N, C-alpha and C positions, 0 to 999 in steps of 0.2 A: 504494500500500500504506500502511496506517495504521501509525504507529509503535507498537511493543510497549508502551511506557510513555509515557503522555501526561502533560504537565505538569499538576500539580495533581490527579492521579488518586489520590494517596495511596499509590502503589506504588513510590516512589523507593528503597525499601530492598531490593527484589528483586535488582537487579544487585549490590549489596553482599554479599548472602548467597551469590551464585554465585561470588564471588571466592575464597572459602576452598576449595571443592572443586576449582576450576580450578587453584589453586596446589598442592594436594595431588597432583593428577594430573601436573602439570608436574614436581614434585620427584621423584615416584616414577619417572616415565618417564626423567628425567635420570639417576637412580641406575641404572636398568636399562640404559640405553645405555652408561654408563661401565663397569659391570660386564661387559657383553657385549664391549665393546672390549678391556678388559684380558684377558678370556678368549681372545679372538682373538689377542692379542699373544703370550700364552703358547703357544697351540696352533700358531701360525705361526712361533714363535721369532723374533719381531721386537721391537725396542725399543717400550716402552709409548708413548713420545713420538711415534714414527712412526705407529703405528696410531691413536693419539688424534688426531693432526693430520689424517690422511687420512680415516679412517672417521668420526670424530665431526664433523669439519668438513663432510664430505659430507652426513651425515644432518641436521645442523642447518641446512644451506643449502637443503634440499629445500622447506620451506615458503616461503622467500623466492623461490626459483626459480618455484614454482607461482604465487605472487602476481604476480611480474613477467610471466610468460606471460599470465596473465589480463588484466593491465593493458595489455599490448601488443596483445592481441586486441581490446581496447576502444579502441585507438588513443590511448592516454593516455601518450605518449612521455615527458613530463617526470616523470610519476608513476613510470614504470619506472626512470628514472635515479635518482630520489629513493629508491625502494625498494632498488635495488641498492647504492647508496653508503651510505645511512643505516643499513641493517641490518648491513652488514659492518663499517662503522667503529664502530658502537656495540658490536658483538661484540668487536672488537679492544680498544677502550678499557675496557669493563667486564670482559671476560674475561681480558685479558692485562695491559694497561698499569696500570690502577688496582691490582690485586692485587700486581703486581710493584713498583710504587712504594711501596705501603704495607708490604709484607712484606720486601722485599729491598734497599731503598735503603741501609740501614745497612751491609750487607756488600758492596755493589756498588762497583766501581771507577768512575773517571771515564768510561770508555768505555761501560759499561753504563748509567750515569745519563744520558749523552748520548743513547744509543739510545732509552731510554724516553721522555725528554722530546721527542725528535724525533718519535717515533710519536704521542705525545699532541698535539704541535703540528700535525703534518701532518693528523691526524684532524680537529682543530678547523677548520683552514683548508679542507679538503675539504668538511666538513659545511656550513660557512657558504657556500661556493661553490655547492653543490648546492641549498641552501635558497633562495638568491637566484635560481638558474636555474629552479627549480620554481615 
């Protein structure tokens, strides 16, 4: 198969134009998922945190699970491991650890700071180990 954009074809800007609509779709879908999860929490009379952790974590893991299954069917074992660890550790660091470090460190006690730094450190160690194995 021929690549969609050949070097020197003068169409280098096409992927850049597609980034904006893709980001808009991602942002709108994310807002919709969070709104729906909060609605479920109210309807089911459950804490927002519980529904967010279970429902949203499950929904956001589906694309990664699909990619891992496809890679496994292609017998690309190291890519499956890399997909599983990298996607989840990046989600943890970007979605939980960095915001918590940036927003809440001033009011956090020593135990909370240690937990956040431990999460960040273990994520980096795991990521480096998986990168070396892949």
